[in-house]
Every structure is written in structure tokens, then in C-alpha cells.
C-alpha positions in Angstrom: -106.2 -78.7 1.9 -105.8 -82.4 0.1 -105.9 -81.9 -3.6 -106.5 -85.1 -6.1 -105.4 -85.2 -9.5 -107.6 -86.2 -12.3 -105.8 -87.8 -15.5 -106.7 -87.5 -19.0 -109.1 -90.9 -18.6 -111.2 -89.2 -15.6 -109.2 -91.4 -13.0 -108.8 -89.4 -9.9 -105.1 -90.0 -8.2 -105.3 -90.7 -4.6 -105.1 -87.5 -2.6 -102.3 -88.2 -0.5 -100.0 -89.1 -3.4 -99.5 -85.3 -4.1 -97.2 -85.2 -0.8 -95.6 -88.6 -1.4 -91.9 -89.0 -1.5 -90.8 -92.7 -1.3 -87.8 -94.1 0.5 -87.5 -97.2 -1.5 -85.5 -100.5 -0.3 -84.9 -104.0 -1.3 -85.9 -105.8 1.9 -84.1 -109.2 1.2 -80.8 -107.5 0.8 -81.5 -104.7 3.4 -81.9 -107.1 6.2 -79.1 -109.7 5.0 -81.4 -112.4 3.9 -80.0 -112.5 0.0 -77.6 -113.4 -1.1 -76.3 -115.7 1.6 -72.6 -116.4 1.6 -71.4 -120.1 1.0 -71.6 -122.0 4.4 -73.7 -119.6 6.0 -77.2 -120.7 7.1 -80.3 -119.3 5.5 -82.4 -117.1 7.8 -85.6 -118.6 9.4 -89.1 -116.8 10.1 -88.1 -116.9 13.7 -85.3 -114.4 13.0 -87.9 -111.8 12.2 -85.5 -110.0 10.0 -88.3 -107.9 8.2 -88.5 -106.3 11.8 -85.2 -104.8 11.1 -86.9 -102.0 8.7 -88.5 -100.9 11.8 -85.4 -99.4 13.2 -85.1 -97.4 10.1 -88.4 -95.8 9.8 -87.4 -92.7 12.0 -84.7 -92.3 9.5 -87.2 -92.2 6.7 -89.2 -89.4 8.8 -85.9 -87.5 9.3 -85.0 -87.5 5.8 -88.3 -86.2 5.0 -89.8 -89.3 3.2 -93.7 -89.8 3.4 -93.7 -93.4 2.7 -91.6 -96.5 2.4 -91.6 -98.6 -1.0 -90.6 -102.1 -0.4 -89.2 -104.5 -2.9 -90.5 -108.3 -2.9 -91.2 -109.6 0.4 -93.3 -112.7 -0.7 -92.1 -116.3 -0.5 -89.8 -117.0 -3.2 -87.1 -119.4 -4.4 -84.2 -116.7 -4.6 -84.1 -113.1 -5.1 -87.7 -112.4 -4.6 -88.8 -112.0 -8.1 -89.5 -115.7 -8.7 -92.5 -115.9 -6.3 -93.5 -119.2 -4.8 -96.5 -117.8 -2.5 -98.1 -114.6 -3.0 -100.1 -115.0 0.4 -97.0 -115.7 2.8 -94.1 -113.5 3.8 -90.8 -114.9 2.6 -89.8 -117.0 5.6 -86.1 -115.5 5.4 -87.6 -112.3 6.2 -90.2 -113.6 8.9 -93.8 -114.0 9.1 -97.2 -112.5 8.5 -97.3 -111.1 11.9 -94.0 -109.0 11.3 -95.7 -107.6 8.2 -98.4 -106.4 10.3 -96.3 -104.8 12.7 -94.1 -103.2 10.1 -97.2 -101.7 8.7 -98.3 -100.6 12.1 -95.2 -98.9 12.9 -95.0 -97.1 9.3 -98.5 -95.9 9.8 -98.2 -94.6 13.4 -95.3 -92.7 11.9 -97.4 -91.0 9.3 -95.5 -93.3 6.7 -97.3 -95.1 3.8 -96.2 -98.7 2.6 -96.1 -99.8 -1.1 -95.5 -103.2 -2.0 -93.8 -104.9 -5.2 -96.0 -107.1 -6.9 -94.6 -109.6 -9.5 -97.6 -110.7 -11.6 -96.0 -111.4 -15.0 -94.2 -114.5 -14.1 -93.6 -116.8 -11.1 -91.0 -118.9 -9.6 -90.5 -122.5 -10.2 -91.8 -123.5 -6.7 -95.2 -121.9 -7.4 -97.6 -124.7 -6.7 -99.9 -124.2 -9.6 -96.7 -124.5 -11.9 -95.8 -127.9 -10.2 -99.0 -129.1 -10.8 -98.9 -127.9 -14.3 -95.7 -130.2 -14.7 -97.2 -133.1 -13.1 -100.6 -132.8 -15.0 -98.9 -132.0 -18.3 -100.4 -129.7 -21.4 -103.9 -129.3 -21.7 -104.6 -129.6 -17.8 -106.4 -126.8 -16.1 -102.9 -126.1 -14.3 -101.2 -125.8 -17.3 -103.5 -123.2 -18.7 -102.3 -120.5 -16.2 -99.1 -120.5 -17.9 -97.7 -119.4 -21.4 -96.3 -122.0 -23.5 -92.9 -121.4 -25.6 -93.5 -117.6 -26.4 -92.7 -116.3 -30.0 -90.3 -113.8 -28.4 -88.5 -116.2 -26.4 -88.2 -118.5 -29.3 -86.7 -115.8 -31.5 -84.2 -114.9 -29.1 -83.1 -118.4 -28.7 -83.9 -118.2 -24.9 -84.3 -121.0 -22.6 -87.9 -121.8 -22.0 -89.3 -123.6 -18.7 -89.8 -127.4 -18.2 -92.1 -128.9 -20.5 -92.0 -125.9 -22.8 -93.5 -123.2 -20.8 -92.7 -119.6 -21.7 -90.5 -117.8 -19.6 -89.7 -113.8 -18.9 -86.9 -112.6 -20.8 -84.9 -115.9 -21.1 -84.6 -116.7 -17.2 -85.7 -120.3 -17.1 -86.5 -119.8 -13.3 -89.3 -117.3 -14.2 -92.2 -118.7 -15.7 -94.6 -116.3 -17.7 -98.3 -116.5 -16.5 -101.1 -116.5 -19.2 -102.7 -113.1 -18.5 -105.6 -114.3 -20.9 -106.9 -116.6 -18.2 -109.7 -115.4 -16.1 -108.6 -117.6 -13.2 -105.0 -115.8 -13.4 -106.8 -112.5 -13.2 -109.0 -113.7 -10.1 -105.9 -114.8 -8.5 -103.9 -111.6 -9.1 -107.1 -109.6 -8.0 -107.4 -111.7 -4.6 -103.7 -111.2 -4.1 -103.7 -107.2 -4.4 -106.8 -107.1 -2.2 -105.6 -109.4 0.4 -102.3 -107.3 1.2 -104.3 -103.9 0.9 -106.9 -105.2 3.3 -103.8 -105.7 5.8 -102.7 -102.2 5.5 -100.7 -101.6 2.6 -101.3 -98.4 0.7 -100.5 -99.3 -2.9 -98.7 -101.6 -5.2 -95.6 -101.3 -7.6 -96.4 -104.0 -10.3 -93.0 -105.4 -11.4 -92.3 -105.7 -15.5 -95.8 -104.3 -16.1 -94.6 -103.4 -19.6 -94.5 -107.4 -20.3 -98.2 -107.7 -19.0 -101.0 -107.0 -21.5 -102.6 -103.6 -20.8 -106.0 -105.3 -20.9 -105.1 -107.4 -17.9 -104.5 -104.4 -15.7 -107.6 -102.8 -17.2 -109.6 -105.7 -16.0 -108.5 -106.1 -12.5 -107.3 -102.5 -11.3 -110.8 -101.0 -11.4 -112.1 -104.0 -9.3 -109.7 -103.7 -6.7 -110.3 -99.6 -6.5 -113.8 -100.5 -5.9 -112.8 -101.8 -2.5 -109.7 -99.8 -2.1 -110.3 -96.1 -3.8 -107.3 -94.7 -2.1 -104.6 -97.4 -3.3 -102.0 -96.4 -5.8 -100.8 -98.4 -8.6 -97.5 -97.8 -10.2 -96.3 -99.9 -13.1 -92.7 -100.7 -14.0 -92.4 -99.4 -17.5 -89.1 -98.7 -19.4 -89.8 -97.8 -22.8 -92.6 -97.1 -24.8 -95.3 -94.7 -24.9 -96.0 -94.0 -21.3 -99.3 -92.0 -21.7 -100.8 -94.7 -23.8 -99.9 -97.5 -21.4 -101.1 -95.7 -18.2 -104.4 -94.9 -20.2 -105.0 -98.7 -21.4 -103.8 -100.2 -18.2 -105.5 -97.7 -15.9 -102.4 -97.4 -14.0 -102.0 -94.4 -11.7 -98.1 -93.8 -13.0 -95.3 -95.7 -14.4 -91.8 -95.6 -13.8 -90.0 -92.4 -15.5 -86.8 -94.0 -17.0 -86.7 -91.4 -19.7 -85.8 -88.6 -17.2 -83.6 -90.8 -15.1 -81.4 -91.6 -18.3 -81.5 -87.9 -19.5 -80.5 -86.5 -15.9 -77.2 -88.6 -15.6 -76.4 -88.7 -19.3 -76.7 -84.9 -19.7 -74.6 -84.4 -16.7 -71.8 -86.7 -17.8 -71.9 -85.4 -21.2 -72.1 -81.8 -20.4 -75.0 -81.7 -22.6 -77.9 -79.6 -21.0 -79.9 -79.6 -24.4 -80.5 -83.4 -23.6 -82.0 -82.7 -20.2 -84.0 -79.5 -21.8 -85.5 -81.9 -24.4 -86.4 -84.6 -21.9 -87.9 -82.2 -19.4 -90.1 -81.0 -22.3 -91.1 -84.6 -23.0 -92.0 -84.9 -19.2 -94.4 -81.8 -19.6 -96.3 -83.8 -22.2 -96.4 -86.9 -19.8 -97.9 -84.7 -17.0 -100.9 -83.9 -19.1 -102.1 -87.5 -19.0 -100.6 -88.5 -15.3 -97.8 -88.1 -12.8 -94.8 -90.0 -13.6 -92.8 -91.7 -10.7 -89.5 -90.1 -10.9 -86.0 -91.2 -9.5 -82.3 -91.1 -10.0 -81.6 -94.4 -8.4 -83.6 -97.7 -7.8 -82.7 -101.5 -6.8 -82.3 -102.2 -10.7 -79.7 -99.7 -11.8 -76.1 -98.6 -10.8 -76.4 -96.2 -8.0 -76.4 -92.5 -9.0 -73.1 -91.6 -7.2 -71.3 -94.4 -9.4 -73.1 -93.6 -12.7 -72.0 -89.7 -12.4 -68.4 -89.0 -13.6 -68.1 -86.1 -11.5 -69.4 -86.1 -7.9 -69.9 -82.3 -7.9 -72.9 -83.0 -10.0 -74.8 -85.2 -7.7 -76.6 -82.0 -6.5 -77.6 -81.0 -9.8 -79.3 -84.4 -10.4 -81.0 -84.3 -7.0 -82.0 -80.5 -7.7 -83.7 -81.7 -11.1 -85.4 -84.7 -9.3 -87.1 -82.6 -6.7 -88.1 -79.6 -8.3 -89.8 -81.2 -11.6 -93.4 -82.6 -11.6 -93.6 -86.4 -10.5 -93.7 -88.6 -7.6 -90.0 -88.8 -6.4 -88.2 -91.7 -4.6 -84.8 -92.2 -3.1 -83.0 -95.4 -3.0 -82.0 -96.4 0.4 -78.3 -95.8 0.7 -78.3 -93.0 -2.1 -79.1 -90.4 0.6 -75.6 -91.3 2.1 -73.7 -91.2 -1.4 -73.4 -95.1 -1.5 -71.9 -96.6 -4.6 -72.3 -99.8 -6.4 -72.2 -101.0 -9.9 -74.8 -103.1 -11.7 -73.6 -105.7 -14.2 -75.0 -108.1 -16.5 -73.9 -111.5 -15.1 -75.1 -113.7 -12.1 -75.1 -111.8 -8.9 -74.8 -108.8 -10.9 -77.4 -106.7 -8.6 -75.8 -107.7 -5.4 -73.4 -104.7 -5.2 -76.4 -102.2 -5.6 -78.7 -104.3 -2.9 -76.3 -104.6 0.1 -77.5 -105.2 3.9 -77.8 -102.2 6.2 -77.2 -102.2 10.1 -79.8 -104.1 11.8 -80.0 -101.5 14.7 -80.7 -98.6 12.6 -78.6 -95.8 10.9 -74.9 -95.7 11.9 -72.6 -92.9 12.5 -71.8 -91.2 9.5 -68.4 -89.9 7.8 -68.2 -86.4 6.9 -68.7 -87.1 3.2 -71.8 -89.3 4.1 -73.3 -86.4 6.3 -72.9 -83.8 3.4 -74.8 -85.9 1.1 -77.4 -86.8 3.6 -77.8 -82.8 4.4 -78.0 -82.2 0.5 -81.1 -84.8 0.3 -82.5 -83.2 3.5 -82.5 -79.8 2.0 -84.0 -80.7 -1.2 -86.6 -83.1 0.2 -87.6 -80.3 2.7 -88.0 -77.9 -0.4 -90.3 -80.4 -2.0 -92.4 -80.9 1.0 -92.8 -77.4 1.6 -93.9 -76.7 -2.1 -96.2 -79.8 -2.8 -97.5 -77.9 -5.9 -94.2 -79.2 -7.5 -96.1 -82.5 -7.8 -97.7 -81.3 -10.7 -95.4 -78.7 -12.0 -94.4 -78.0 -15.7 -91.0 -76.7 -16.5 -90.3 -73.8 -19.0 -86.7 -73.3 -20.3 -85.3 -69.9 -19.3 -81.6 -69.9 -20.5 -79.2 -72.7 -21.7 -75.8 -72.9 -23.0 -72.9 -75.3 -23.6 -72.8 -75.8 -19.7 -75.7 -74.2 -18.0 -79.3 -74.7 -17.9 -81.9 -72.5 -16.3 -85.5 -73.5 -16.0 -88.8 -72.4 -14.3 -90.9 -74.9 -12.5 -94.4 -73.7 -12.3 -98.0 -74.7 -11.2 -100.6 -71.9 -11.4 -99.2 -68.9 -9.7 -96.4 -70.7 -7.7 -93.0 -70.8 -9.4 -89.5 -71.6 -8.6 -86.4 -71.1 -10.8 -83.6 -73.8 -11.0 -80.1 -72.7 -12.3 -77.3 -75.4 -13.0 -73.8 -74.7 -14.0 -71.9 -77.8 -15.2 -68.9 -76.0 -16.0 -65.4 -75.1 -14.6 -66.0 -71.5 -14.9 -68.5 -68.9 -13.2 -71.4 -68.6 -15.4 -73.9 -65.6 -15.9 -77.3 -66.8 -16.6 -80.8 -65.0 -17.1 -83.3 -66.1 -14.4 -86.3 -64.9 -16.4 -87.3 -62.3 -14.0 -86.0 -60.0 -11.0 -86.8 -60.1 -7.2 -85.5 -63.8 -6.7 -83.7 -64.9 -3.9 -81.9 -68.3 -3.3 -83.6 -71.0 -1.1 -80.9 -73.2 -0.8 -77.1 -72.8 -0.4 -76.1 -74.3 -3.6 -73.9 -72.1 -5.8 -75.3 -69.1 -3.9 -75.5 -66.7 -6.5 -76.3 -63.0 -5.8 -79.0 -62.1 -8.4 -78.6 -58.6 -10.0 -82.1 -57.9 -11.4 -82.8 -60.9 -13.6 -79.3 -62.0 -13.9 -77.2 -64.1 -11.6 -73.6 -65.9 -11.5 -73.6 -69.6 -10.6 -70.3 -70.5 -9.3 -68.3 -73.5 -11.1 -70.2 -76.6 -10.9 -72.7 -74.8 -8.7 -76.4 -74.7 -8.8 -79.3 -72.9 -7.0 -82.9 -73.0 -6.5 -84.6 -69.4 -6.3 -87.8 -68.1 -5.8 -89.8 -64.8 -5.5 -88.1 -62.8 -2.3 -91.3 -62.6 -0.7 -91.6 -66.3 -0.6 -90.4 -67.0 3.0 -91.9 -70.5 3.2 -88.9 -72.4 2.2 -86.2 -70.5 4.1 
């Protein structure tokens, strides 16, 4: 039975999202179209590189994902976030027909497709911006863009040509004026165009920098035509529930939980994670957050963690807490990559993948892949985890035990971050392990978790996840 989730504002989350687990990728890097090494030719539309993703769709299915979340695919000047034409596939990736093929192949496998929309700013080759430069201040074209913004001026950041405002000081990212009705109509048209062509939803890049009333003005219009579309806003800091409500978003990126997961594991501080999970419960009262331990903008989780044995702990938390989880392509193999704050600082986390599909795996890669499969499979067998709240059962200097529950359904998750076996309180008797983590043998309501071990347990009568 399909269940829709209604948030505090009365919006109904599309029914399919309850089962959504995204496999996220950055297309330009994934297919080797950016960055291009000096002296190498830039790929052309005739190379149809976007279709390389098709060779990986069966991998997404095998992993257990239910959808593919794509980074920018529209014509841009460099990295995809400086869009020049929202109605055209980036020629370094291919052409419109390639998009249609990719969507058709994904849908044929039961995979949803999420697009990345960059509507806070445009690139320097965006036609309306070129017109604004030619026509000058006061023109209809210039009214599409912000002038030198107070934020950028205070930061001493560069602005665009002719004094147009820029996004976070990047001179090649020209800020749109979201108070202009023509901009709202344009963005509405773009959203509808690609939903008409088969996309299932949008990630709205830098949604935190766009006035909430802008989204509130256009998203209801788009939902009238596409009521099953899902809209995820990229939000890093701030009052998540208030932003979701004011902007009429379906979800936002849960960066608070992302940070708490790796930070608490590195610091052996389960209390930080417990505090964040309690905050997360509050968010779930308003909306279902988009959860992750890696994406195209952050250092890979396998590089972020100081002890690789704690990767399983991070994933166990991701897949047993409420939310709509995603896996960043390559994390399921244990790829490493460090993001740096410099030119090209994202390159290491956005590598090219084999054009003909998944390669043969090394033993360590296979182990990480199997770990992901096991936890994704558990999540798929317990779809109620989408809306589950957590309740702390036991904690100490190096261990944390919590219950994930929705109605009468419940699991217990036990984590041991220490070097010694740890006896923990499971909160109830009659539990049995679902996955071979630390493989404890419960005795009544007590269990011993192996050093750096973990486990997910359920009532012994629950055979669905075995």
C-alpha cells in the first residue's frame, strides 16, 4: 500500500518518496567531461557521453537504489553550476535525445530521476545576462539580475561586470533578481519543461540563498501540473522546518545530521550524535529530511572518518533513521577524496567512472559494497523507517544504543566505538540480529557488542529482514 506523508503545512509528500533511496552522481565528472586535461579536446554532443550513465543503471538497481539523482546536466560555461541554457543539455554530455533515452532506460528499471536546478544564479554566457551587459542598467534585461548586493559588498567580494551581484563572491556566478516576475515565470517554465520530459523531481541548488517567497510562488504552480514531483532544497544552516514551510519545499538537505555522524565517530562522542538525532526527530514532525553521509560537495566519508572501521557505524545510522537517504556514487566502493577550498578543489571528489559500467572490484571494495547492499536492503524491507523517530536507550563514553520506531514497527541499533567489548542495554528482550555487524548474542535485554562493532536488531518474530 502506498502511503503519502502530510507535513505540518498540509502538503502531501509524493507517495513514491517513502521508498526512495537515491544513487547520486555528478554527471560532468562521472562521464569524464569536466575537468578536461590541458591539451585534450572538449567532448562534443556527438560523443553522447550522457548515455554512459545507462551502463550504470543496473548497478544502481543491484545496490538497492530506487532513483538516480543527477548533478547539473544543462549547458554551462565550466562546472555545471554556471548555466548558460536551461533548455539544452550540455553539449559536453550530449543532446536532448540522450536525456530522453536516459530517462526511458531509468524508468524501465523502476528508477526515478532527480534533476539539479541552479536557479539562484546563472553563468556569464547566459543570453539574458549578455543582453544586460549590452543594454546597460535600467534595461529590461538588467532587471533580471541583482546589482552589487550588500552581502558581497560587505565581504569585499568581486561582483560581475557592470556591477551586477554575484553568488558568494564568485565573479562567474551572476545572481538573479528573484523579485522580478519574469524570472519567476522563466524558472517555472524550466521546471515544467523537464518534468514534462520525464524527470521526477528537482534538487534546488543553493535554495538557502533564494528568498522563500520565490519558491512559494512557483512550486505550487508547478505542482498543479506535476502533483507527484518532489522538490528538495539545498540548505546547509538555519531553521530547516521554517524554511521548508515558508518555501513550500518537500525537503531540505540534512547537513546537521551529516556533520554529527562523522564528527561524533571521529571524536568518540556518542552524545553529539544522540543530540543531533533528537533534533532530527523534531524536523520529522514538520517534513522528511534528505539524509546522506556523502555528496558531490563534501569530502568523501571514507576520507572524513579517521578510523575506517567506523564506516559501518555511519551507514547504520544513515539507513536506520527517518529521512530520504542517498548514496554518492563511489562511496559504495569505499572511494576516497578530499575536498579543498581552492581552484579545482572539487575535482578529487568528482572523478570519472568507467564508460562501460562497473569494474571488477578489489576485496576491500567488495566488502564496502556488500555492507551498503545489506543496509540498503534492510531499509527497503522496512519502508516505515522513512518516517521513524529515534529514542535513546543506552549511551556511554564509547557506545550508543537507540530505537528507531514508527507506530508498532521498531528496530534497535547498537554502536560500539571503543577498543573493548561493550555490554549494552537493548531496552527489551526477545531481539535478534538482522545483519552480521558485531553479531551480539542478546541475553534478555543485554548484549555484548564487539570492539568497533555494531548491530541492528529486531523482535525475533520479525523474519522479513533475514
